[in-house]
C-alpha positions as CSV (number, residue, x, y, z in Angstrom):
1,M,5.1,12.8,-27.1
2,A,3.5,12.1,-23.7
3,P,1.4,14.9,-22.4
4,K,2.6,16.8,-19.3
5,A,-0.8,18.0,-18.1
6,N,-1.1,18.4,-14.3
7,I,2.6,17.7,-13.5
8,S,3.4,21.3,-12.6
9,R,0.8,21.4,-9.9
10,R,2.9,19.3,-7.5
11,S,5.4,21.1,-5.3
12,K,9.1,20.6,-6.3
13,S,10.5,21.9,-3.0
14,R,10.2,18.8,-0.8
15,A,13.2,17.2,0.8
16,S,14.7,14.0,-0.4
17,F,13.3,10.7,0.9
18,L,13.8,7.1,0.2
19,R,11.1,5.5,-1.9
20,F,10.3,2.9,-4.6
21,T,11.1,4.7,-7.9
22,E,10.4,1.8,-10.2
23,V,8.6,-1.6,-10.1
24,K,8.5,-4.4,-12.7
25,L,6.4,-7.5,-12.5
26,E,6.4,-10.6,-14.7
27,N,3.8,-13.3,-14.4
28,W,2.7,-11.9,-11.0
29,R,-1.0,-12.5,-10.3
30,N,-3.1,-10.5,-12.8
31,F,0.0,-9.2,-14.6
32,A,1.9,-10.8,-17.5
33,K,4.3,-7.9,-17.6
34,V,4.2,-4.5,-16.0
35,G,6.8,-1.8,-15.6
36,L,6.1,1.5,-13.9
37,T,7.8,4.6,-12.6
38,L,6.4,5.5,-9.1
39,Q,5.9,8.8,-7.4
40,R,5.7,10.0,-3.8
41,R,1.9,9.6,-3.9
42,N,0.4,6.9,-6.2
43,F,-3.3,6.4,-6.9
44,L,-4.3,3.0,-8.4
45,V,-7.5,3.3,-10.3
46,G,-9.4,0.5,-12.1
47,P,-12.5,-1.7,-12.1
48,N,-13.2,-4.4,-9.6
49,A,-10.9,-7.5,-10.0
50,A,-8.4,-5.6,-12.2
51,G,-5.5,-6.4,-9.9
52,K,-5.1,-3.3,-7.7
53,S,-4.9,-5.3,-4.5
54,N,-2.6,-7.9,-6.2
55,F,-0.3,-5.1,-7.3
56,L,0.0,-3.9,-3.7
57,D,0.6,-7.5,-2.7
58,A,3.9,-7.6,-4.6
59,F,5.3,-5.0,-2.1
60,R,3.8,-6.9,0.8
61,F,5.5,-10.1,-0.6
62,L,8.9,-8.4,-0.4
63,G,8.1,-7.3,3.2
64,D,7.1,-10.8,4.1
65,I,10.5,-12.2,2.9
66,V,12.4,-10.0,5.4
67,S,9.8,-10.0,8.2
68,V,10.6,-11.5,11.6
69,G,9.6,-15.1,11.4
70,G,9.1,-14.7,7.7
71,G,11.3,-15.7,4.7
72,F,10.9,-16.6,1.0
73,E,9.1,-19.9,1.7
74,Y,6.9,-18.3,4.2
75,A,5.9,-15.5,1.8
76,V,5.1,-18.0,-1.0
77,G,3.2,-20.3,1.4
78,K,1.2,-17.4,2.7
79,R,-0.1,-17.0,-0.8
80,E,-0.8,-20.7,-1.2
81,G,2.1,-21.6,-3.4
82,V,3.8,-20.6,-6.6
83,S,0.9,-21.9,-8.8
84,E,-1.5,-19.6,-7.1
85,I,0.8,-16.6,-7.5
86,R,1.7,-17.3,-11.2
87,S,-0.3,-15.3,-13.7
88,L,-2.9,-17.2,-15.7
89,S,-1.4,-15.3,-18.7
90,A,2.0,-16.9,-18.2
91,R,3.0,-18.9,-21.3
92,S,6.5,-19.7,-22.5
93,N,8.2,-18.6,-19.2
94,P,6.5,-20.0,-16.1
95,N,8.8,-18.1,-13.6
96,I,7.6,-15.1,-11.6
97,A,9.7,-12.0,-11.3
98,I,9.6,-8.9,-9.1
99,E,12.1,-6.1,-9.7
100,V,12.2,-2.8,-7.8
101,A,14.4,0.3,-7.7
102,I,14.8,2.2,-4.4
103,G,16.3,5.7,-4.2
104,D,15.9,9.3,-3.4
105,D,17.0,12.5,-5.2
106,D,20.5,12.6,-3.9
107,S,22.1,9.1,-4.0
108,E,22.6,6.1,-6.3
109,P,19.5,3.9,-6.5
110,W,19.4,0.3,-5.3
111,R,17.9,-2.3,-7.6
112,Y,16.6,-5.7,-6.4
113,R,15.3,-8.4,-8.7
114,L,13.9,-11.8,-7.7
115,V,12.9,-14.5,-10.1
116,F,11.3,-17.6,-8.6
117,G,9.4,-20.8,-9.6
118,Q,9.2,-24.4,-8.4
119,D,11.6,-27.3,-8.2
120,A,10.8,-30.9,-9.1
121,Q,9.0,-31.4,-5.8
122,R,6.9,-28.3,-6.4
123,R,8.7,-26.4,-3.6
124,P,9.4,-22.7,-4.1
125,Q,12.8,-22.1,-5.6
126,V,14.9,-19.0,-6.4
127,K,15.7,-19.0,-10.1
128,A,17.6,-15.7,-10.0
129,E,18.4,-13.0,-7.4
130,T,20.4,-9.9,-8.2
131,V,21.2,-6.7,-6.3
132,S,23.0,-3.6,-7.6
133,R,23.6,-0.1,-6.6
134,G,24.3,2.3,-9.5
135,D,26.7,0.5,-11.8
136,R,28.0,-1.9,-9.1
137,E,26.7,-5.5,-9.0
138,L,26.5,-6.6,-5.4
139,L,24.9,-10.0,-5.8
140,T,24.2,-12.4,-8.7
141,R,22.5,-15.7,-8.2
142,P,22.6,-18.6,-8.8
143,G,26.3,-18.8,-8.1
144,D,28.8,-21.7,-7.8
145,D,27.6,-22.5,-4.2
146,D,24.0,-22.7,-5.4
147,Q,25.0,-25.0,-8.2
148,K,26.8,-27.3,-5.7
149,D,23.9,-27.2,-3.2
150,P,20.5,-26.5,-4.9
151,E,18.9,-26.5,-1.4
152,R,20.3,-23.0,-0.9
153,L,17.9,-21.8,-3.6
154,R,15.0,-22.3,-1.2
155,Q,16.1,-19.1,0.5
156,T,16.9,-15.6,-0.7
157,H,20.1,-13.9,0.3
158,L,17.9,-10.9,1.1
159,E,16.5,-12.6,4.2
160,Q,19.9,-13.9,5.5
161,V,21.9,-11.5,7.8
162,T,25.0,-13.5,7.0
163,A,24.6,-12.9,3.3
164,N,23.0,-9.4,3.0
165,L,25.6,-7.2,4.6
166,A,26.4,-5.4,1.4
167,F,22.8,-4.5,0.7
168,R,21.2,-4.7,4.1
169,P,19.6,-1.2,3.6
170,V,17.4,-2.9,1.0
171,A,16.2,-5.5,3.5
172,D,15.6,-2.9,6.1
173,Y,13.6,-0.8,3.7
174,F,11.4,-3.8,2.7
175,R,10.9,-4.5,6.4
176,S,9.4,-1.0,6.8
177,I,6.6,-1.6,4.3
178,R,3.2,-1.2,6.0
179,Y,-0.3,-2.3,4.7
180,Y,-3.5,-1.1,6.2
181,H,-7.1,-1.8,5.4
182,I,-8.9,-1.3,8.7
183,V,-12.2,-3.2,9.1
184,P,-14.2,-1.4,11.9
185,Q,-15.8,-4.5,13.2
186,L,-12.4,-6.2,13.8
187,V,-11.3,-3.1,15.8
188,R,-14.4,-3.3,17.9
189,E,-13.9,-7.0,18.6
190,S,-10.1,-6.7,19.1
191,D,-10.2,-8.8,22.3
192,R,-10.8,-11.8,20.0
193,W,-7.4,-11.3,18.2
194,D,-5.0,-14.0,19.3
195,S,-2.0,-14.1,17.0
196,P,1.6,-12.8,17.1
197,D,1.3,-11.6,13.6
198,V,0.4,-8.0,12.8
199,D,-3.2,-7.8,11.5
200,P,-3.5,-5.1,8.8
201,Y,-7.3,-5.3,9.0
202,G,-7.4,-4.0,12.6
203,G,-7.7,-7.1,14.9
204,D,-4.7,-5.9,16.8
205,F,-5.0,-2.2,16.0
206,L,-5.8,-1.0,19.6
207,E,-2.9,-3.1,21.0
208,R,-0.5,-1.6,18.5
209,V,-1.7,1.9,19.6
210,M,-1.1,1.1,23.2
211,A,2.3,-0.5,22.5
212,T,3.6,2.8,21.2
213,S,5.5,4.9,23.8
214,V,3.3,7.3,25.9
215,K,5.0,10.3,24.4
216,T,4.6,9.2,20.8
217,R,1.1,7.9,21.3
218,S,-0.1,11.1,22.9
219,A,1.4,13.2,20.1
220,R,-0.2,11.1,17.4
221,L,-3.6,11.1,19.1
222,R,-3.4,14.9,19.5
223,R,-2.9,15.3,15.7
224,I,-5.7,12.8,15.0
225,E,-8.0,14.5,17.4
226,K,-7.5,17.8,15.5
227,A,-8.7,16.1,12.3
228,L,-11.6,14.3,14.0
229,V,-12.9,17.5,15.6
230,V,-13.3,18.8,12.1
231,A,-14.7,15.7,10.5
232,V,-16.8,14.1,13.2
233,P,-19.7,16.2,14.6
234,Q,-19.5,17.0,18.4
235,L,-16.3,15.0,19.0
236,Q,-13.9,17.1,21.1
237,D,-11.5,14.7,22.8
238,L,-9.7,11.4,21.9
239,E,-7.6,9.1,24.0
240,A,-6.4,5.5,24.3
241,V,-6.8,3.7,27.6
242,R,-6.9,0.3,29.2
243,D,-9.9,-0.9,31.2
244,G,-9.8,-2.7,34.5
245,R,-9.2,-6.0,32.7
246,G,-6.3,-4.5,30.7
247,V,-8.2,-4.5,27.4
248,P,-7.2,-1.4,25.3
249,H,-9.9,1.0,24.1
250,L,-10.2,4.3,22.2
251,R,-12.3,6.8,24.0
252,G,-13.9,9.9,22.5
253,R,-15.8,12.6,24.4
254,Y,-18.7,14.2,22.6
255,R,-20.3,17.5,23.3
256,H,-23.5,17.0,25.2
257,W,-26.2,18.9,27.1
258,R,-24.3,17.9,30.3
259,P,-21.3,20.2,31.0
260,Q,-18.7,17.4,30.9
261,G,-20.1,15.8,27.7
262,K,-20.3,12.1,27.1
263,W,-17.4,9.6,26.7
264,Q,-17.9,6.7,24.2
265,T,-15.5,3.8,23.3
266,E,-14.7,2.4,19.9
267,T,-17.7,0.0,20.3
268,Q,-19.9,3.0,19.8
269,F,-17.8,4.8,17.2
270,S,-19.2,4.9,13.6
271,D,-17.5,2.9,10.9
272,G,-16.4,6.2,9.3
273,T,-14.8,7.4,12.6
274,L,-12.9,4.2,13.1
275,R,-11.7,4.1,9.5
276,L,-10.6,7.7,9.7
277,V,-8.7,7.1,13.0
278,G,-7.0,4.0,11.4
279,L,-6.1,6.0,8.2
280,L,-4.6,8.9,10.2
281,W,-2.7,6.5,12.5
282,S,-1.3,4.6,9.6
283,L,0.0,7.8,8.0
284,L,1.8,8.6,11.3
285,D,3.0,5.1,12.2
286,G,6.3,4.2,10.6
287,S,8.4,5.8,7.8
288,G,8.4,3.2,5.1
289,P,6.0,2.8,2.2
290,L,2.4,2.8,3.1
291,L,-0.1,0.6,1.1
292,L,-3.7,1.6,1.4
293,E,-6.9,-0.1,0.1
294,E,-9.7,2.3,-0.8
295,P,-9.2,4.8,2.0
296,E,-12.5,6.5,1.1
297,L,-14.6,3.7,2.4
298,S,-17.3,4.7,5.0
299,L,-16.2,8.4,4.8
300,H,-18.4,11.3,3.9
301,P,-17.7,12.7,0.4
302,A,-16.7,16.1,1.9
303,V,-14.0,14.3,3.9
304,V,-12.9,12.1,1.0
305,R,-12.3,15.2,-1.1
306,Q,-9.6,16.3,1.4
307,L,-7.8,12.9,1.6
308,A,-5.2,13.6,-1.1
309,Q,-4.2,16.9,0.6
310,L,-4.3,15.3,4.0
311,I,-1.8,12.7,2.8
312,T,0.4,15.5,1.5
313,R,0.2,17.4,4.7
314,M,1.1,14.3,6.7
315,Q,4.1,13.6,4.3
316,T,5.5,17.0,5.2
317,A,6.3,15.7,8.7
318,N,6.7,12.1,7.7
319,P,7.9,11.9,4.1
320,R,6.8,8.3,3.4
321,Q,5.6,7.0,0.1
322,V,1.9,6.2,-0.3
323,L,0.3,3.8,-2.7
324,A,-3.5,3.8,-2.5
325,S,-6.1,2.0,-4.5
326,T,-9.3,4.0,-5.1
327,Q,-12.5,4.2,-7.1
328,S,-13.7,7.5,-5.6
329,S,-14.5,10.5,-7.8
330,D,-14.4,12.7,-4.7
331,L,-10.8,11.7,-3.9
332,L,-9.6,12.1,-7.5
333,A,-11.3,15.5,-7.8
334,D,-8.4,17.1,-5.8
335,P,-6.7,19.5,-8.3
336,G,-3.3,18.8,-6.8
337,I,-3.2,15.2,-8.1
338,A,-0.8,15.1,-11.0
339,S,-1.4,12.8,-14.0
340,D,1.9,10.9,-13.2
341,E,0.4,10.0,-9.8
342,I,-2.5,8.2,-11.4
343,F,-2.1,4.5,-12.6
344,L,-4.9,3.1,-14.7
345,F,-5.5,-0.7,-14.5
346,T,-7.2,-2.2,-17.6
347,P,-8.0,-5.9,-17.6
348,S,-7.6,-8.0,-20.8
349,D,-7.5,-11.6,-21.8
350,T,-3.7,-11.5,-21.7
351,G,-3.4,-9.9,-18.3
352,T,-4.0,-6.5,-16.7
353,R,-2.3,-3.6,-18.3
354,V,-1.2,-0.7,-16.1
355,E,-0.3,2.7,-17.4
356,A,0.6,6.0,-15.8
357,G,-1.9,8.7,-16.7
358,V,0.9,11.0,-17.9
359,N,1.6,8.4,-20.6
360,I,-1.9,8.1,-22.0
361,D,-2.5,10.8,-24.7
362,K,-6.2,10.7,-24.3
363,I,-6.0,11.7,-20.6
364,G,-3.7,14.6,-21.4
365,Q,-6.0,15.8,-24.2
366,L,-9.2,15.7,-22.1
367,L,-7.5,17.4,-19.1
368,D,-6.3,20.1,-21.5
369,A,-9.8,20.5,-22.8
370,G,-11.0,21.4,-19.3
371,L,-12.4,18.1,-17.9
372,S,-11.6,17.1,-14.3
373,L,-9.5,14.1,-13.5
374,P,-12.4,11.9,-12.3
375,E,-14.4,12.9,-15.4
376,V,-11.6,11.6,-17.5
377,I,-10.4,8.5,-15.6
378,L,-13.5,6.9,-14.1
379,P,-15.3,6.3,-17.4
380,M,-12.2,4.4,-18.5
381,T,-12.7,2.0,-15.6
382,K,-16.5,1.5,-15.9
383,P,-17.6,-2.1,-16.6
384,E,-18.9,-2.2,-20.1
385,R,-22.3,-3.7,-19.2
386,A,-22.8,-2.0,-15.8
387,E,-26.2,-0.6,-16.9
388,E,-27.5,-4.1,-17.3
389,L,-27.2,-4.9,-13.6
390,P,-30.9,-4.0,-12.8
391,L,-32.0,-6.7,-15.3
392,F,-30.7,-9.3,-12.9
393,A,-32.7,-8.2,-9.9
394,V,-34.8,-11.0,-8.4
């Protein structure tokens, strides 16, 4: 029987919210076959190159299918084709499958499944597409029309407003997915960004801040400012402005020996300050699922230890689902993290295996014995020969 250690620590009193409740992947990137039950917060833990980023990319793929200017062929092309997406562990069945369930605590869940591969010309082709809600089948492909005209299989019905009316909430939900992995140097050099696409790495971050309505932008920056005052020494004010050339900037005022202090722009902010601003903004920006890559990067351990609770506090006002990869013992040390919120990635010759912590007996036993979550989890992700690295120093 699976251990239940840590589950009771999470509050049961939160309001209902729409989220991914299940995900199944077949022949996707690192994964031959994976099936998981997801929570409101999800922490992906594993060694380098285990597939944490590729797991998050499955959700980004769904978002790209329904994005403005996107579509199925666009999503596949963005990843350099079916052959690059297909798992190296794929054997008898070369097709790739993504299946997700979406729901809340009060309504029937939606379920979307997409199976795709290539046609004889190596073009992306839908092999199967199904949508259901509860016991009702809303879409099953391929259908008669697809058989008569195989060219139709180069698009999903999900992306077509003329075909998705019965399950448009699914498309809208996928469109709300957001991915952030702010790179401070790209924020500092944002005037070089010249693309209509959203840059999850921060090239257009300042423009997106300024594109928000004045009321919303001011409210968000006030909340972020309260956190920065605690985490960043001497910072006391934060604002977003445009300079005389119309270029957007973040400005922070630092306490100084002069009465009015000293204003600095993002070009003078530390990497940690910019990443924390980006993280806090991402938690406030939008209501759909939020995908984060190692949010602990560049942050002081004392700040990292508060991130899990910070996410929970932000979810109180904005109950969006968060999926975050991490390798930080400080982040995982939060006693409020439940074992069903942890997902352990274990590489193997037949593809990466992913298991929820609550389903791993060893984790439950060690937690019950008094060890902390990072003491239990991180040794399981350690490269077997890590101690040999100094031997390769030049």
